[in-house]
C-alpha positions, -999 to +999 in steps of 0.1 A: +424+701+616+395+720+601+393+756+613+355+760+616+357+798+622+376+802+589+352+778+572+322+797+584+337+830+572+344+815+538+308+803+535+295+838+540+318+850+512+307+821+490+271+828+496+276+864+487+299+862+457+298+826+445+283+813+413+246+811+421+242+776+405+270+763+426+259+779+459+223+767+455+234+731+447+259+730+476+232+743+500+207+717+487+231+688+491+242+701+526+206+703+537+198+668+524+228+654+544+219+673+575+183+662+574+193+626+569+178+623+534+188+591+516+207+596+483+187+566+469+159+588+456+182+615+443+190+620+407+225+629+397+230+667+394+225+678+358+256+700+354+293+698+362+290+729+384+262+712+405+281+679+407+311+697+419+290+715+445+276+682+457+310+666+460+323+695+480+292+695+503+297+657+509+334+662+517+328+691+539+300+673+557+323+644+564+351+667+577+327+686+600+305+657+612+327+627+607+322+595+589+287+580+589+268+554+569+247+582+554+277+602+543+293+570+529+262+563+508+262+599+495+299+597+487+294+564+469+265+578+449+278+613+441+315+619+451+332+605+421+345+620+389+339+598+359+348+601+322+319+624+314+333+649+339+365+651+320+348+652+286+329+683+297+361+702+304+375+725+278+401+708+256+388+673+261+370+653+235 
């Protein structure tokens, strides 16, 4: 089970010490999900860091709020790792 108190404490640390690009992207995706914004009008995040933040935001949203049609649509649109993700990693061609 998700320990919400530990999760909340970690978010405070992440917001204080995390990579700014990641923190901002995760916050953006989380706010979009919480406000019910459709992923249809969204453009894929333009960096690996931002895409990772969006994936984590989607997964955490689902753990905290449960499954929903909106979360499913976000996951289908943005919670995937494709070949371009691997190509961006060091040591991959």
